Structures are given as C-alpha cells and as structure tokens.
C-alpha positions as CSV (number, residue, x, y, z in Angstrom):
1,X,3.4,6.9,15.2
2,X,4.6,5.6,11.8
3,X,7.1,2.8,11.1
4,X,8.3,5.7,8.4
5,X,9.4,7.9,11.2
6,X,11.1,5.7,12.9
7,X,13.1,4.0,10.3
8,X,14.0,7.8,9.4
9,X,15.6,8.3,13.1
10,X,16.8,5.1,13.0
11,X,18.6,6.0,9.0
12,X,20.2,9.1,10.9
13,X,21.5,7.0,14.1
14,X,23.1,5.2,11.2
15,X,24.2,8.2,9.3
16,X,25.8,9.8,12.7
17,X,28.0,6.7,13.4
18,X,32.0,7.3,14.3
19,X,33.1,4.4,13.6
20,X,36.2,2.0,13.6
21,X,37.5,0.9,10.6
22,X,38.7,-2.9,10.4
23,X,42.8,-3.3,9.6
24,X,44.4,-4.1,6.5
25,X,42.0,-5.4,3.2
26,X,41.0,-9.2,3.3
27,X,42.0,-10.6,-0.5
28,X,39.1,-12.6,0.1
29,X,35.5,-11.4,0.2
30,X,33.2,-12.2,2.9
31,X,29.6,-12.8,2.5
32,X,27.8,-10.3,4.9
33,X,23.5,-11.1,5.8
34,X,23.1,-8.3,7.8
35,X,19.9,-10.2,9.6
36,X,23.0,-12.6,11.2
37,X,25.7,-11.2,10.6
38,X,25.7,-9.4,14.6
39,X,25.8,-13.1,16.3
40,X,29.2,-13.7,14.6
41,X,30.2,-11.6,17.9
42,X,29.5,-12.4,21.3
43,X,28.6,-10.1,24.4
44,X,29.9,-12.2,26.5
45,X,33.3,-13.1,25.0
46,X,34.2,-9.5,25.0
47,X,35.1,-9.3,21.3
48,X,32.5,-6.1,21.1
49,X,33.4,-2.9,20.5
50,X,31.9,0.2,21.6
51,X,31.5,3.3,19.2
52,X,30.8,7.3,20.4
53,X,27.8,8.6,18.2
54,X,28.3,12.1,18.1
55,X,24.7,13.1,17.3
56,X,24.0,13.0,20.4
57,X,22.7,9.2,20.4
58,X,25.1,7.7,22.6
59,X,26.9,4.2,22.0
60,X,26.6,1.4,20.2
61,X,27.8,-1.7,19.9
62,X,30.7,-2.5,16.8
63,X,31.2,-5.6,15.3
64,X,34.6,-5.0,13.0
65,X,34.9,-7.9,10.6
66,X,38.7,-8.3,11.2
67,X,38.7,-8.8,15.1
68,X,42.5,-8.5,15.0
69,X,43.5,-6.6,18.0
70,X,44.3,-3.1,15.4
71,X,40.8,-3.5,14.5
72,X,40.2,-0.4,16.7
73,X,43.6,0.9,16.0
74,X,42.9,2.2,11.7
75,X,41.6,5.4,10.6
76,X,39.3,6.1,7.8
77,X,37.4,8.6,6.4
78,X,33.7,7.3,6.0
79,X,31.0,9.9,4.4
80,X,27.3,9.4,6.3
81,X,25.1,11.2,4.6
82,X,27.8,13.9,4.1
83,X,29.0,13.9,7.5
84,X,32.8,13.5,7.1
85,X,34.5,11.6,10.3
86,X,38.5,10.8,10.4
87,X,38.6,9.5,14.0
88,X,36.8,6.5,15.6
89,X,36.3,7.0,19.8
90,X,36.1,3.6,20.0
91,X,36.9,1.2,22.6
92,X,36.6,-2.4,24.4
93,X,34.4,-2.4,27.5
94,X,36.1,-0.9,30.5
95,X,38.6,-3.0,32.8
96,X,41.7,-2.8,35.2
97,X,44.0,-2.6,32.7
98,X,42.0,-0.6,29.8
99,X,44.6,1.8,28.3
100,X,41.7,4.3,28.0
101,X,40.6,3.9,31.8
102,X,39.1,1.1,34.1
103,X,35.5,2.5,34.2
104,X,32.8,4.2,32.2
105,X,33.6,7.6,33.7
106,X,37.1,7.9,33.1
107,X,37.2,6.0,30.1
108,X,35.1,8.9,28.3
109,X,36.5,11.7,30.1
110,X,39.6,10.5,28.2
111,X,38.0,10.4,24.7
112,X,36.3,13.2,25.0
113,X,40.5,14.7,25.9
114,X,42.0,13.0,23.5
115,X,39.5,14.0,20.4
116,X,38.6,17.5,21.0
117,X,34.9,16.7,22.1
118,X,33.0,19.6,23.6
119,X,30.2,18.1,25.1
120,X,28.2,21.1,24.8
121,X,28.3,22.5,21.2
122,X,26.5,18.5,20.7
123,X,22.7,20.0,19.4
124,X,21.0,16.6,21.0
125,X,22.3,16.3,24.1
126,X,26.0,16.1,26.2
127,X,27.7,13.4,24.4
128,X,29.9,13.6,27.6
129,X,26.5,12.9,29.9
130,X,24.8,9.9,27.5
131,X,28.2,8.0,26.6
132,X,28.5,7.9,30.6
133,X,24.7,6.5,30.9
134,X,25.2,3.8,27.7
135,X,28.4,2.5,28.5
136,X,27.2,1.5,32.5
137,X,24.3,0.4,30.8
138,X,26.7,-1.7,28.6
139,X,29.0,-2.3,30.3
140,X,28.7,-1.9,34.1
141,X,25.2,-3.1,34.8
142,X,24.4,-6.5,36.2
143,X,25.2,-10.0,34.6
144,X,23.6,-13.6,35.4
145,X,22.3,-13.7,38.8
146,X,23.1,-9.9,39.9
147,X,19.8,-8.4,41.8
148,X,18.3,-5.8,39.1
149,X,15.4,-3.1,39.1
150,X,14.3,-0.3,36.9
151,X,17.2,1.9,38.8
152,X,19.8,-1.1,38.8
153,X,19.7,-2.5,35.3
154,X,21.5,-5.5,33.7
155,X,23.8,-5.3,30.6
156,X,22.1,-4.5,27.9
157,X,22.1,-6.3,24.5
158,X,23.2,-9.4,26.3
159,X,21.0,-9.6,30.1
160,X,17.7,-8.9,31.3
161,X,15.7,-8.8,34.3
162,X,13.6,-11.5,35.2
163,X,11.1,-10.1,37.7
164,X,9.1,-13.1,39.8
165,X,5.7,-11.0,39.7
166,X,4.7,-8.6,37.2
167,X,4.2,-6.3,40.5
168,X,7.7,-7.3,42.0
169,X,10.0,-4.1,42.5
170,X,13.2,-6.1,41.5
171,X,14.4,-9.2,40.1
172,X,17.2,-11.1,38.9
173,X,20.0,-10.6,36.2
174,X,19.3,-13.6,33.6
175,X,21.2,-13.9,30.5
176,X,19.4,-13.4,27.1
177,X,18.2,-16.3,24.4
178,X,20.2,-16.8,21.6
179,X,16.4,-16.4,20.1
180,X,13.9,-13.4,21.6
181,X,11.0,-15.8,20.7
182,X,11.8,-17.8,23.8
183,X,11.1,-14.9,25.4
184,X,7.2,-15.3,24.8
185,X,7.7,-19.5,25.5
186,X,5.8,-20.7,28.7
187,X,7.8,-21.7,31.4
188,X,11.2,-19.4,30.2
189,X,10.6,-16.4,32.6
190,X,8.0,-15.6,35.4
191,X,6.1,-13.0,34.4
192,X,4.6,-11.1,31.5
193,X,6.7,-7.9,33.3
194,X,9.9,-10.4,32.6
195,X,8.6,-11.1,29.3
196,X,9.0,-7.2,27.9
197,X,12.0,-7.6,30.0
198,X,13.3,-10.1,27.7
199,X,12.5,-8.8,24.7
200,X,14.7,-5.9,24.8
201,X,17.6,-8.0,24.2
202,X,17.0,-7.5,20.6
203,X,19.8,-5.6,19.2
204,X,19.2,-3.8,15.8
205,X,22.0,-3.8,13.4
206,X,22.9,-2.1,10.4
207,X,26.2,-2.4,8.0
208,X,28.5,-0.2,8.7
209,X,30.0,0.6,5.0
210,X,31.6,2.6,2.5
211,X,31.2,3.2,-1.1
212,X,33.3,4.5,-3.5
213,X,32.9,6.6,-7.4
214,X,34.6,7.9,-9.7
215,X,33.6,8.7,-13.3
216,X,36.5,10.5,-15.9
217,X,39.0,10.5,-12.6
218,X,36.1,13.2,-11.1
219,X,35.4,12.0,-7.4
220,X,31.7,12.2,-7.0
221,X,29.9,12.0,-3.0
222,X,28.5,8.0,-3.2
223,X,26.7,6.2,-0.4
224,X,26.5,1.9,0.0
225,X,23.6,0.2,0.0
226,X,22.1,-1.6,3.4
227,X,20.7,-3.8,4.9
228,X,21.8,-6.2,1.3
229,X,23.3,-9.6,1.6
230,X,26.0,-9.2,-0.5
231,X,30.5,-9.4,-0.6
232,X,32.1,-7.7,1.6
233,X,33.6,-6.0,-0.8
234,X,32.2,-5.5,-4.5
235,X,33.7,-3.1,-7.2
236,X,33.8,-3.0,-11.0
237,X,34.2,-0.2,-14.0
238,X,32.5,0.3,-17.5
239,X,31.2,2.8,-20.0
240,X,28.3,4.8,-18.2
241,X,24.7,3.9,-19.5
242,X,21.7,5.2,-18.7
243,X,19.0,2.6,-18.1
244,X,15.9,5.3,-16.3
245,X,13.9,3.6,-18.6
246,X,14.0,-0.3,-16.4
247,X,11.7,2.1,-13.4
248,X,10.2,5.2,-15.4
249,X,8.9,2.8,-18.5
250,X,9.1,-0.2,-16.3
251,X,10.8,-2.4,-19.3
252,X,12.7,-5.3,-17.8
253,X,16.0,-5.3,-20.2
254,X,18.2,-2.0,-20.5
255,X,19.5,-2.0,-24.2
256,X,23.5,-2.0,-24.7
257,X,23.8,-2.4,-21.1
258,X,26.3,-5.5,-21.0
259,X,29.6,-4.5,-19.2
260,X,28.4,-1.3,-18.6
261,X,28.2,0.8,-15.3
262,X,24.3,1.3,-15.0
263,X,22.2,4.5,-14.4
264,X,19.0,4.8,-12.8
265,X,17.1,8.0,-12.0
266,X,13.7,7.8,-11.0
267,X,10.5,10.2,-9.0
268,X,8.6,8.7,-6.3
269,X,5.8,10.5,-6.9
270,X,5.4,11.5,-3.3
271,X,5.1,8.2,-2.1
272,X,8.0,6.7,-0.3
273,X,8.8,3.4,-1.5
274,X,11.9,1.2,-0.6
275,X,13.1,-2.6,-0.7
276,X,10.9,-3.7,-3.3
277,X,12.1,-1.0,-5.8
278,X,16.0,-1.2,-5.2
279,X,15.1,-5.1,-5.7
280,X,13.6,-4.2,-8.6
281,X,16.9,-1.6,-9.9
282,X,19.3,-4.3,-9.0
283,X,16.7,-7.2,-10.2
284,X,16.6,-5.9,-13.7
285,X,20.2,-4.6,-14.1
286,X,22.0,-8.1,-13.6
287,X,19.9,-9.2,-16.2
288,X,20.3,-6.8,-18.1
289,X,24.2,-7.5,-17.8
290,X,25.5,-4.3,-16.0
291,X,28.0,-4.3,-13.3
292,X,27.7,-1.7,-11.2
293,X,24.3,0.6,-10.2
294,X,24.1,4.3,-9.4
295,X,20.6,5.4,-8.6
296,X,19.7,8.3,-7.8
297,X,15.8,10.1,-6.6
298,X,15.0,13.4,-9.5
299,X,12.6,14.1,-5.9
300,X,14.9,14.4,-3.3
301,X,17.5,17.4,-3.0
302,X,19.8,14.3,-1.4
303,X,21.2,11.7,-1.8
304,X,18.3,9.2,-0.9
305,X,19.0,6.0,1.3
306,X,18.6,2.6,0.3
307,X,17.8,-0.9,2.0
308,X,17.5,-4.0,-0.2
309,X,17.5,-7.1,1.5
310,X,15.5,-9.4,-0.9
311,X,18.4,-11.5,-2.6
312,X,22.2,-11.6,-2.9
313,X,23.6,-8.7,-3.9
314,X,26.0,-9.5,-6.7
315,X,27.1,-5.8,-8.1
316,X,28.4,-2.6,-6.2
317,X,25.1,-1.0,-5.4
318,X,25.2,3.0,-4.9
319,X,23.3,6.2,-4.4
320,X,23.9,9.8,-5.5
321,X,22.4,13.3,-5.1
322,X,20.1,14.8,-7.3
323,X,22.7,17.4,-8.7
324,X,25.5,14.6,-8.9
325,X,22.6,12.4,-10.9
326,X,21.9,15.2,-13.5
327,X,25.1,15.7,-14.0
328,X,26.0,12.6,-14.8
329,X,23.0,11.7,-16.9
330,X,24.1,15.4,-19.0
331,X,27.3,15.1,-19.0
332,X,29.0,11.6,-18.2
333,X,27.0,9.1,-20.3
334,X,29.8,6.9,-22.2
335,X,32.3,7.9,-19.6
336,X,34.4,5.5,-17.8
337,X,32.9,4.7,-14.3
338,X,34.5,2.9,-10.9
339,X,32.5,2.4,-8.8
340,X,33.1,0.3,-5.2
341,X,31.6,-0.4,-2.2
342,X,32.7,-2.0,1.4
343,X,31.4,-3.5,4.2
344,X,33.2,-2.8,7.5
345,X,31.1,-5.0,10.0
346,X,28.1,-4.8,11.9
347,X,26.7,-1.3,14.4
348,X,24.5,-2.7,16.6
349,X,22.5,-1.1,19.8
350,X,20.4,-3.3,22.2
351,X,16.6,-2.3,21.9
352,X,15.7,-0.3,25.1
353,X,12.5,0.1,24.0
354,X,10.4,-3.7,23.1
355,X,8.8,-2.7,20.1
356,X,9.3,-5.0,17.4
357,X,7.4,-8.0,16.4
358,X,7.6,-10.4,13.9
359,X,4.7,-13.9,13.9
360,X,5.9,-15.7,16.9
361,X,6.2,-12.5,18.9
362,X,3.3,-10.1,18.5
363,X,2.8,-7.0,19.4
364,X,1.5,-7.0,23.3
365,X,-0.2,-3.5,23.9
366,X,-4.1,-3.5,23.0
367,X,-4.7,-0.6,19.8
368,X,-1.4,-1.9,18.1
369,X,-0.1,-4.2,15.6
370,X,2.5,-5.2,13.7
371,X,3.4,-2.7,10.7
372,X,5.6,-5.3,9.2
373,X,8.1,-3.1,7.8
374,X,11.8,-3.8,8.8
375,X,13.0,-7.2,7.6
376,X,12.7,-8.7,4.2
377,X,13.3,-12.4,4.0
378,X,12.7,-14.6,0.6
379,X,10.6,-11.5,-0.8
380,X,8.8,-11.6,2.6
381,X,8.1,-9.5,5.3
382,X,8.6,-10.9,8.5
383,X,9.2,-8.6,10.7
384,X,8.4,-5.1,11.6
385,X,7.6,-2.8,14.5
386,X,4.7,-2.4,17.0
387,X,2.5,0.6,16.0
388,X,-1.0,2.2,16.9
389,X,-3.6,1.7,15.1
390,X,-5.1,4.0,12.8
391,X,-6.7,7.5,13.9
392,X,-8.4,10.2,12.3
393,X,-7.0,14.1,13.0
394,X,-9.7,14.2,15.9
395,X,-8.2,10.7,17.7
396,X,-10.8,8.6,16.7
397,X,-10.4,5.2,14.7
398,X,-10.4,5.3,11.4
399,X,-10.6,2.0,10.2
400,X,-9.4,3.0,6.5
401,X,-6.3,3.6,7.5
402,X,-5.5,-0.1,7.8
403,X,-6.0,-0.5,3.6
404,X,-5.6,3.1,2.4
405,X,-3.0,6.0,2.9
406,X,-4.9,9.2,4.1
407,X,-1.9,11.5,2.9
408,X,1.0,11.4,-0.2
409,X,4.5,11.2,1.1
410,X,3.6,8.0,2.9
411,X,5.5,4.7,2.5
412,X,2.9,2.3,0.4
413,X,1.6,-0.5,2.6
414,X,3.0,-3.5,2.9
415,X,0.4,-7.1,2.9
416,X,1.5,-8.1,5.2
417,X,0.5,-5.0,7.3
418,X,-2.5,-4.4,5.9
419,X,-3.6,-7.9,6.9
420,X,-2.0,-7.2,10.6
421,X,-3.6,-4.2,11.4
422,X,-7.0,-5.3,9.8
423,X,-6.8,-8.4,12.1
424,X,-5.4,-6.3,15.3
425,X,-7.2,-3.4,15.4
426,X,-10.8,-4.9,13.6
427,X,-10.7,-3.4,10.8
428,X,-13.0,-3.4,7.9
429,X,-14.2,-1.6,5.0
430,X,-17.5,-1.0,4.5
431,X,-19.5,-0.3,0.7
432,X,-21.5,2.8,1.9
433,X,-22.3,4.0,-1.9
434,X,-23.3,0.1,-3.0
435,X,-26.0,-1.3,-2.6
436,X,-25.4,-5.1,-3.7
437,X,-22.0,-5.1,-2.2
438,X,-21.1,-7.3,1.8
439,X,-21.9,-5.0,4.1
440,X,-18.0,-5.2,5.6
441,X,-15.0,-7.6,4.6
442,X,-12.1,-8.0,7.4
443,X,-9.7,-7.6,4.6
444,X,-8.9,-8.1,0.8
445,X,-7.9,-11.9,-0.4
446,X,-4.0,-11.8,-0.8
447,X,-2.0,-13.6,-3.0
448,X,-0.9,-14.6,-6.3
449,X,0.9,-17.6,-7.7
450,X,1.5,-15.3,-11.5
451,X,2.1,-11.6,-11.1
452,X,-0.1,-11.6,-14.2
453,X,-2.7,-12.2,-11.8
454,X,-2.9,-9.3,-10.0
455,X,-4.8,-7.0,-10.1
456,X,-4.7,-3.3,-11.1
457,X,-7.0,-0.6,-9.8
458,X,-6.0,1.1,-12.8
459,X,-4.3,-1.7,-15.2
460,X,-2.5,0.7,-18.0
461,X,-1.6,3.3,-15.0
462,X,-3.5,6.0,-17.1
463,X,-4.1,7.9,-14.0
464,X,-5.4,11.1,-15.1
465,X,-7.2,12.2,-12.1
466,X,-4.6,11.6,-9.0
467,X,-6.4,14.2,-6.6
468,X,-10.0,13.3,-7.1
469,X,-11.9,10.8,-4.5
470,X,-13.0,7.3,-4.9
471,X,-16.4,7.3,-3.6
472,X,-16.3,3.3,-2.7
473,X,-15.1,2.5,1.2
474,X,-15.4,5.9,2.5
475,X,-14.2,9.2,2.5
476,X,-10.9,11.0,1.7
477,X,-10.1,7.7,-0.5
478,X,-7.9,9.2,-3.3
479,X,-6.8,8.0,-7.0
480,X,-3.5,8.2,-6.1
481,X,-4.4,5.8,-2.8
482,X,-6.0,3.1,-4.7
483,X,-3.5,3.1,-7.4
484,X,-1.0,2.5,-4.7
485,X,-2.8,0.1,-2.6
486,X,-3.6,-2.2,-5.6
487,X,-0.2,-2.0,-7.3
488,X,1.9,-2.5,-4.3
489,X,-0.4,-5.5,-2.5
490,X,-1.1,-9.1,-4.4
491,X,-4.8,-9.1,-5.2
492,X,-6.6,-11.5,-7.3
493,X,-8.2,-10.0,-10.5
494,X,-10.9,-12.2,-10.5
495,X,-11.8,-11.7,-7.4
496,X,-15.1,-9.5,-6.3
497,X,-13.4,-6.9,-4.5
498,X,-11.0,-6.3,-7.7
499,X,-14.4,-5.9,-10.4
500,X,-15.9,-3.7,-7.4
501,X,-13.0,-1.1,-7.3
502,X,-12.4,-1.2,-11.0
503,X,-15.4,-0.2,-12.0
504,X,-15.2,2.8,-9.8
505,X,-11.1,3.4,-12.1
506,X,-13.8,5.9,-15.0
507,X,-13.8,8.4,-12.2
508,X,-9.6,8.9,-12.2
509,X,-9.6,8.7,-15.8
510,X,-8.6,5.3,-16.5
511,X,-9.7,2.3,-19.1
512,X,-11.7,0.1,-17.7
513,X,-15.5,-1.2,-17.8
514,X,-17.0,2.2,-16.7
515,X,-20.0,3.5,-14.8
516,X,-22.5,0.7,-15.1
517,X,-20.5,-1.1,-18.1
518,X,-20.2,2.7,-19.9
519,X,-16.6,2.9,-21.2
520,X,-17.1,4.8,-24.0
521,X,-18.6,8.5,-24.0
522,X,-21.3,7.2,-26.4
523,X,-22.5,4.5,-24.0
524,X,-22.2,7.0,-21.2
525,X,-24.3,9.7,-23.5
526,X,-26.7,6.7,-24.0
527,X,-27.1,5.8,-20.2
528,X,-28.3,9.5,-19.8
529,X,-31.0,9.5,-22.3
530,X,-32.4,6.3,-22.9
531,X,-33.6,6.4,-19.9
532,X,-34.7,10.1,-20.1
533,X,-37.0,9.3,-23.9
534,X,-38.7,6.6,-22.4
535,X,-39.3,8.2,-18.8
536,X,-40.6,11.0,-21.1
537,X,-42.8,8.9,-23.7
538,X,-44.1,7.7,-20.3
539,X,-45.5,10.6,-18.8
540,X,-46.8,12.1,-22.4
541,X,-49.2,8.2,-22.2
542,X,-50.2,8.8,-18.4
543,X,-50.8,12.2,-19.2
544,X,-53.9,11.2,-22.0
545,X,-54.8,8.7,-20.2
546,X,-55.6,11.1,-17.0
547,X,-56.8,13.9,-19.7
548,X,-59.4,11.8,-21.3
549,X,-60.3,10.7,-17.6
550,X,-61.2,13.6,-16.3
551,X,-62.2,15.6,-18.8
552,X,-65.8,13.6,-18.9
553,X,-68.3,13.3,-15.7
554,X,-69.3,10.1,-16.5
555,X,-66.1,8.6,-16.2
556,X,-64.7,10.5,-13.0
557,X,-67.5,8.6,-11.2
558,X,-66.5,5.2,-12.5
559,X,-64.3,2.9,-10.3
560,X,-62.4,1.8,-13.1
561,X,-61.4,5.0,-14.6
562,X,-60.7,6.4,-11.0
563,X,-58.4,3.5,-10.8
564,X,-56.9,4.4,-14.2
565,X,-56.8,7.9,-13.2
566,X,-54.6,7.7,-10.3
567,X,-52.5,4.6,-11.7
568,X,-51.8,7.5,-14.7
569,X,-51.0,10.7,-12.0
570,X,-48.2,8.5,-9.6
571,X,-46.4,7.5,-12.9
572,X,-46.4,10.7,-14.1
573,X,-44.1,11.4,-10.9
574,X,-42.3,8.7,-10.7
575,X,-41.3,9.0,-14.8
576,X,-40.4,12.5,-14.0
577,X,-38.0,11.1,-11.3
578,X,-36.4,8.9,-13.8
579,X,-36.3,11.9,-16.5
580,X,-33.7,13.1,-14.6
581,X,-31.8,10.2,-15.1
582,X,-28.1,11.4,-14.0
583,X,-28.8,15.0,-13.2
584,X,-29.6,14.3,-9.5
585,X,-26.5,12.3,-9.4
586,X,-23.7,13.6,-6.6
587,X,-20.9,15.3,-8.8
588,X,-18.0,13.8,-6.9
589,X,-18.9,10.5,-8.8
590,X,-17.8,12.0,-12.2
591,X,-20.9,11.0,-14.2
592,X,-22.1,12.9,-17.2
593,X,-24.7,15.3,-16.4
594,X,-24.4,14.2,-13.1
595,X,-24.2,17.7,-10.6
596,X,-26.3,16.7,-8.3
597,X,-25.7,16.3,-4.5
598,X,-27.0,13.4,-1.7
599,X,-30.0,15.7,-1.1
600,X,-30.9,15.7,-4.9
601,X,-29.9,12.0,-5.1
602,X,-32.3,11.3,-2.1
603,X,-34.7,13.7,-3.6
604,X,-34.6,11.8,-7.0
605,X,-35.5,8.7,-4.7
606,X,-38.2,9.4,-3.0
607,X,-39.9,10.9,-5.8
608,X,-39.4,7.4,-7.8
609,X,-40.2,5.2,-5.1
610,X,-44.1,7.0,-4.7
611,X,-44.5,6.4,-8.5
612,X,-44.6,3.0,-7.1
613,X,-47.4,3.8,-5.8
614,X,-48.5,3.2,-9.8
615,X,-48.0,-0.4,-9.1
616,X,-49.7,-1.0,-6.1
617,X,-52.7,0.3,-8.1
618,X,-52.5,-2.0,-10.4
619,X,-53.1,-4.7,-8.0
620,X,-55.9,-3.3,-7.4
621,X,-57.0,-3.0,-10.4
622,X,-56.7,-6.2,-10.7
623,X,-58.8,-7.4,-7.3
624,X,-60.9,-5.0,-9.3
625,X,-61.5,-7.1,-12.3
626,X,-61.8,-10.5,-10.0
627,X,-64.8,-8.8,-8.1
628,X,-66.5,-7.7,-11.4
629,X,-65.7,-11.3,-13.8
630,X,-65.5,-13.5,-11.3
631,X,-67.8,-12.4,-8.1
632,X,-70.0,-10.7,-10.6
633,X,-70.1,-7.8,-8.7
634,X,-72.2,-4.6,-10.0
635,X,-71.0,-1.4,-10.6
636,X,-73.1,0.0,-7.1
637,X,-71.5,-2.8,-5.1
638,X,-68.3,-1.8,-6.6
639,X,-68.5,1.5,-5.6
640,X,-68.7,0.7,-2.4
641,X,-65.0,-0.5,-1.8
642,X,-63.6,2.1,-4.2
643,X,-62.4,3.8,-1.6
644,X,-60.0,1.1,-0.1
645,X,-59.1,0.2,-3.5
646,X,-57.7,3.5,-4.2
647,X,-56.5,4.1,-0.5
648,X,-54.3,1.3,-0.1
649,X,-52.1,1.2,-2.8
650,X,-51.4,5.0,-1.4
651,X,-50.7,4.2,2.2
652,X,-48.3,0.7,1.3
653,X,-46.5,3.6,-1.0
654,X,-46.0,6.5,0.7
655,X,-45.2,4.7,3.3
656,X,-42.3,2.7,1.5
657,X,-41.2,6.1,0.1
658,X,-40.8,8.2,3.6
659,X,-39.7,5.2,5.5
660,X,-36.7,4.6,2.1
661,X,-35.5,8.4,2.9
662,X,-32.2,7.2,5.4
663,X,-31.4,4.9,2.8
664,X,-31.4,6.4,-0.3
665,X,-28.4,6.7,-2.2
666,X,-26.7,6.6,-5.2
667,X,-27.5,3.1,-7.0
668,X,-24.0,2.4,-9.3
669,X,-24.2,-0.5,-11.0
670,X,-22.1,-3.1,-11.9
671,X,-22.9,-6.7,-13.5
C-alpha cells in the first residue's frame, strides 16, 4: 500500500491521542527535535508514561517535557482534528504500589471506571481489551534474559526476541540497541528472524502539541505544525496580511509583511504534497519578515495536517480549515491576530511491524522498496517505509509506477523514492515511440548544484491540457504527471532525458521546441505542407517519365526504358505515401493534420518503404551503364540479364517493407 495511506492512518492515530499535559509552563523554551526527542526518555528507567488512545489504537508511550511527579495530574483541553479532550487516561507501568492497580488488568479496570469509558461504544475496537493487550506488551512482557516466543513477547520498544535460528520456536529477550542499524551488523544477532524482531525496536514518535489563534478577539480552531525542529513555546501578534502569492504566484517575498501575521492560502491541484511545500511557506514567510504563519488549503474541507522537518522553525506556524481561511481572507485582513503553539512532549509507540527502512536498513522482503517519505534531514529524505513494487490494476508489474503517478491525488514522489524503486524493483523506462533513443534506462540522472539548472517539463508552467497523454514512455502518462515529476525531482536541464521530455511538451500546450522543432503554428504548417508539395512534384515527374516510356512500343522493349519505368512506378508509390505527411500520424500526437492511428501510420511506413524499390532500381541502372559502357555489352546481351536487374530490386525492397511492419511507428525527430 502506498505510503500516503500509512501516513494518513498514523495521523489519525496522532489525532486521537488522549494525552497528558505537562506541569506549569516553563519560563525557558526548549528546542524540540522530533527525530531525537524520544531518546530523552528511558523505557528502562520508567520515565515514560502510557496514554490510552480512545479511538481504539491501543496505548502509546508518552514522554512529557516536564518529568515532575505532577506531570500526569494536570488536565487540559487539546484539539486534535476537531476532537476535544478534557481528561487524560495516562499512567506509569503498574507496580505493587501503583495507585491505579498492581497489574494491567486492574489498571485498565480502574481507568474505565474512573473516566466512565464505555468499551462497547468504540467504533474501532474494544478499548478495554486492546488496552490490556498493549499494556501487557509494554509493561509485563519479558525483559533481558527471559524466554520469549510468538506468544510470550518481550517488552515492546525496549526489548526484542533473539532466536538462535530461523526455525526455532523460542528465544531470549535482549535489550534493544540505541541504533536499530545495529540489528543488521554481523555478530550482534543469531539469525535473520532475530534481525526482523530487532528492527521492531524502532519507536514511531510524534509531537504532542497545541495551538491557539484569535483575530480581533475571535477564537478560531487551529492545529500546530508537527515534526518540526522548533521552540517548545512560540507566540506572536501582528496585523493580518494575505501572502498567498508566495505559493500561488511563486513570488519570493510577500510585500508589507514585516512584523505581520501572514495568511497563506493555496490549492494543491489534486496532488497531495507536504514537507517541501510547508518549508517553502515558512522559508518565504520568514524572509518576508512575518512573525507568524496561518495556512489553509482551499481544496480541502477540513484542516489539513502540516509536517515540516527541513530546518529550524523560528515563528509559530498553524493551520485552519477552509471556512475559517476564507473568513480570514475576506473579512479580517488588517485585523490584529494572536498566534501561539506549544509542544508538551512526544507520543511514541513501538513498531510492532518492521516496515521502516533507510540506507543502512534496506527492505528485507522481495518485491519491496523503501519509499523515503517519512524523515527529512537537511532537506533530504533519509528514511521511509517498505512498500510493494508498483503493480497495475490487474496485479502485473508496473515499472512506470516507479517514475510517474498513475492517478491524481497521490503524493508526488521524492527523488530518493524514485531511485530506490528503480533499483529495488528493476524498473526502467522504455522509449517505445522514439526511433533514436536508448533502449532503456534504469533511472534518471538526478542532482543539480543550482536550482536554475533543474529541468522543467513546461518551463513556463503553462500546462494547458493536463489530462492529455504524453506518448513517450508508455501508456497513461499524463501531462500533469510529467510536469509533477520534473517539478519535484532534480533532473539536469542539459541532460538528454530533459530535452527528450521537453520535445513532447507541445502536446500539453506548453511553450518549447515543439514537434520536430516546429515551435510556432507557421512552422507546424510548413512541416506539413513543404514535404507534401515536394512529394507531389516528385509524383508528377515520375508520372511523366512513366507515360513517356509506356506510350511507345520501341521504348517498352529496351532495357534502359524498362528500368526507368520501374523506377518511376515505385517512386510514385513512395512519393504518394510521403504526400500524406501528418494525416496518418496517430491523433494522440496532437500535431496539425494528424487524424490517423497506429494502423494508418504503419501503412504509410510500409508504402514509403515500398518506394525504396526505386532506389534499388537505380542501382540496377548503374549496373546497366557499367555493363554497356565499361564492358561494351550489346542490347541483345543486356536483354538476357534485364530480368534480374528488374526482379532483384523488387525482391530486396519488398522484403524490407514486409519485414519492417512490426517495427513501424511514428518517426519523431528531436534534434
């Protein structure tokens, strides 16, 4: 399943956390790094809390910034995607003197009674049963040295089961390494099965955060940005200005934004993008002097989540829903806005499924690759999840799926994902319609030092026909998918791949070199009519020769005129085929006058090839002159070999014509 679905489910998980609020706000703001913050808590040391997730996803570890004994006693209201919670079913791992109970069963029973949780009303799973199961795995399972198996598990997140062999039924619990990359180092584990178990030590962690937003005293629902390296507490006030053009018009600086709260509305045009877009918003807003950012997605009916892990976020950044976004844009520009965000800690849960991957930890299963879409460091995706190699609707391998999205609404693939998919899945691109291109490539050449050197399929971003298909790499590659591919990935603009793709952008209505270099309508018309006129002149000349030979009996009996008649006849066939020019070209090439299909294109190619018999007959004519002039053969002697001089060109030319039928297609010229 695509990583977008996995991420969506994780976001639902985050949205449903019933979390614990830290004690009083600290005077000093702490810099939060979501990639490393969970390491501050020790599962062995008991600093972690456990929080119930009321939507049925079980329990999660919770690491508060405030680790005092009162951290779990503070109540607070927090909005997760419109879900308001005002209590916190959180607890430490049960011990004999725990106030809620000495074991997981008694603890969950107390929580259900204390907070009046009705297990049967949950729409996903029975919270009570799931809570006991997760609590047992997190608190009562085996520790170092304990015997483990599929039924008797080790403590999730801190220990794993080390099996002595892949076929062994039992193993020994072992402490998780600080770096899960150790799971794949030689000598650390006993078997491949143990390596997969060890990899489950990975904790998936998310910010537990809250945001606030008011404009002229009107409180609005908002959500903070997640996964950002930022201060634990950020707040700012200022007049509200509309800076949507930093995205919609791709301008670098928002005018009059200095000291203001910047409102950024955008439309994703059916493509789900994140990370790089939100980095662009915050980067341009900070450069413009904005003191806070409010963003909203005009194509969604809900508050879209935001993920930002490119750099250190220095100003509060929150999201609002489409209705509030429209309200702010239409009625509140110039009003005073107050924006704040606060991170209370990290919510984590053990990765009970070994799906994560990176350069050090490759995917272990066949027909899978690392999608590199989860973790970003220094602007580069360094980690993702193992997903299946692309497949078509019928389950057949779909190598084009490594390079281009097949349907709108998908995440635009990252550069790292394309490379990983191409390598792991043996994907390649074929130039089926290109006569002079390489047979295949394993992947595009990526990487540019300067953004100005990046290739753009439509350099002016003027895609007029996004749903048209580009007949270059295969079936169902649309203009929008080509544009999205080259916009998101760094393909050098001077590479052959770039020039090849741009030669087809005329199909999408973009400015560019055009079909066979015909970049204007006048050139396109000339490309159609100049060959047509010259071909008809050739037909007329050959027709005159043929009539001149055939109308006199004396000429029809002489070898020279017989050769000239045959040459003219086949030249007429080839010239007529040429005279059709663009008419037989498949209509999906969108060239002026193109109204054909593959069959008509093949037919034109066949008759053009038949016309080459005239060229081979010219060779026979040269042999005729050689025998008559150089060797001094008489007309009587020449008549004895004229049959061979006539038949051989026909045999050779027709052989090539029929043999070429399977290989005939549109001959597109680029250079």
